[in-house]
Each structure stands twice: as C-alpha cells, then as structure tokens.
N, C-alpha and C positions, 0 to 999 in steps of 0.2 A: 528556496521554496520547495524543491524536491525533497530536501531533508525533512521538512515539516510533514509532508505527505507520507514519507517512509516511516517516520517515528509514530505518527498517528495510526497508520495501519498496523504497525507492530503492536502498539499498546492496546488497540482495540481487540486484536485477535488473542492476545495474552489474557486480557480481562475476560473475554468470552470463554477461554479455556478454564480459567479459575472459577467463573460462575457455573460453568457446566459441571466441573468436578464437584463443586459444593452442592449442586442440585442432586448429583448422583449419591452423595453421602447424606442427603437430607440435612444439610447444614445451612442455616440462614434462608431456608426456602420461603419463610413468611415474608421476607423483605425483597426477595429477588424474583421477578416474574420472567416468563419466557419472552415477553416483549422487550425487555432490556437486552437480553441476549440477541434477539433478532435485530435490534437497532445496532448493536455492536458489529454484527456480521455485515449489515448494510454499510456502516461506516468503513469497515475494512475493505469491502468490495469497491466502494466509490473512491476511497483514497488510493488504493492500489491501482485502479484504473487510471486515475489522474497522474500518479507517479510514473507508470509505465508509458503513458502518452508523452510526458515531459522527457523521459529517458530516450524514447524513440526520436523525438524531435532533436535532442542534442546529438544523438548518434548520426542522424541524417545530415545535420549541419557539419559534423566532423568528416563524414564521407565526402560531402561536396567540397570541403576545404582541401582534403587530400587529393581529390580528383583534379582540382585546379592547380595544385602544386605539381602534380604529376604531368599535367598538360604543359605547364610552363617549363618544366625540366626537359620534356621531350622536344619542345620547339627550340 
C-alpha cells in the first residue's frame, strides 16, 4: 500500500513538472489548464502525507519491537 502512495505522488509531481514546463514554452496550452496542475499538486500532497503517515507507523512499530527485544535481553 505504501508503494502505491509513493508511486502516485512521484507520478503526479513529475506530471506537474512536465505540464508546468509545457506552459512556460506555450506548448499545448489550449488543452492544459492550471486546474489540472493544481489537482496534481493536491494529489501529490495527499499521497505524500498518507505515505509518510504509514512510514511513521511502521517505524514506530519497529522501535517498539526493538525496545521489547532489548528489555527481554536485559532481564
């Protein structure tokens, strides 16, 4: 699940960059509006947020697991 969020955020920011560059060179500006770019930024922000929440959850679980192992070893 984390991988899907990571890929989605990466693809959306790359598409945003491509669309931004095309707008700077007036290429395909008739077909691409700023709304599409704004939606891509929102997708990037939301998927990145969800990815980092899941990553933090996994790291906290690993820390708790290592603390338990350390406590068992010390006893």
